[in-house]
N, C-alpha and C positions, 0 to 999 in steps of 0.2 A: 232242517226245518221241513215239516210236512208239506206235501203238495196241496193243490186245491181239492176241495171237497167234490164228491160226486154222489149221485143217487142211483140206486139200481133196484130192479125187481126181477124175480125169477118168473119165467113164463111156464105155466102149468097146463097140461092137458087133462081135462076132467071128463072122461068118456060118458059117465053117468052122473050127472050133477046131483041126483037124489042120493047117491051113495057117498058123495064127497071124497072119493078116492081119486088120486091124481099121480101123474109122473111129471117130473121136471123136464122141460123140453127146450129151454133157452133162457137167455138173460138179456135185459134191456139196461143200458147204462147211459146216464146223462150227466155231463159235466158242464155247467153253465160257463165257468171262466175259460174253458178251452173250446167252447162252442162245439161240443161233441155230443152226438146222440147216435148210438149204434146198438143194434141187436144182433145176436147170433142165435140160431136155432139148430138143434140137433135132435131130431126125433128118433128115439130108439124103438123101432117098430116091434122088436121082440118083446120088450118090456110092456109096450102098449097092448099088444095082443094077449099077453099073459094076464093083464088086468081086465081087458075087454075083448074077448075073442071075436066079437062081431063088429068091432070098430071099423069105420070107413076111413082107412089109412090115407087114401088119396085126398079125401075132403079135408081131413085134419091137416095134412101136409100143406095143402093150398092155403088154408087159413093161417098157418104158422109162417109161411113164406111171405105173407103180406106185411108182417111186422117189420122186418128189415127195410122193406120198401118205404113204409111210412116213416121210419127213422131217417132215411135218406131224403125223403121229401120230393117235391116236384110233381109234375102232372101225372107221371106214371103211378103215383101213390094215391090218386083220386083226390077228393075234396079235403080229406084230412091231411094229405101231403102238402097242401097249400098253406097250412097253418104255420106260425112260427115254431121253431124247435121246442121251446118250453111247453107250448100248448100241445104239440104232438106227443111229447113225453107224458104229460098229464092225461091226455086222452087214452094213450096206450095202457097206463097203469090204473085207470079208474076201475073200481070194483064192478064185476059182472057176475052173473049167474049163468054163464054159457059154457060150452065145451072148452074154450080157450080162455084162460084167466091168468092174472098175475098175482103173485103173493104180495105181502106187504112191501112197501118201499123202505129200503135201508140206506144208510149213508156211510161213506168211507172217505179216505184221503188217498191221493195217488199223485205220482209224477207223470205217469203215462196211462191215460185211460184205456188204450188198446190192450196194454199188458194186464191191467186190472180186469178188463172184460174177459180176457182169456183165462185168467186165474179163477174168476168166478164160474166160468163155464166148466172148467176142470173140476172145481170143488162141488158145485151145486147140481150139475146136469149129467156129466159123464159118470158111468158106473165106477165105483171105487176100484182101484187097482191092487188093493191089498196093503198091508202095513198099517202102522198107527195113523189115526186121523189127527190132523192138525187144525 
């Protein structure tokens, strides 16, 4: 029997919004039934600088680092961190036309949301390691 459903979105860095080019830099995963909201970000600076040699890597990194804090919630995450989990997820994945964006929200089934998050990070964010794509 399949596990509970989850929603996820890929976090993108769009260094020049007018060009609509981006690199995937993280994943946000929300599972209501497990009360799970977590994000992991891994900025590949080499790929970013290949796309946008003049990108402010430190500024981008600081914005990306706020996403896991918002998922965790609490005072350290600012006003958005005080919202209920579901509202924090919806705030994080709302469409934006800024340098940090999320792709469309997708749905899946899982037994372990942490393992699913790691799988998505490997598949969607980290550079391919070779071999056939699954």
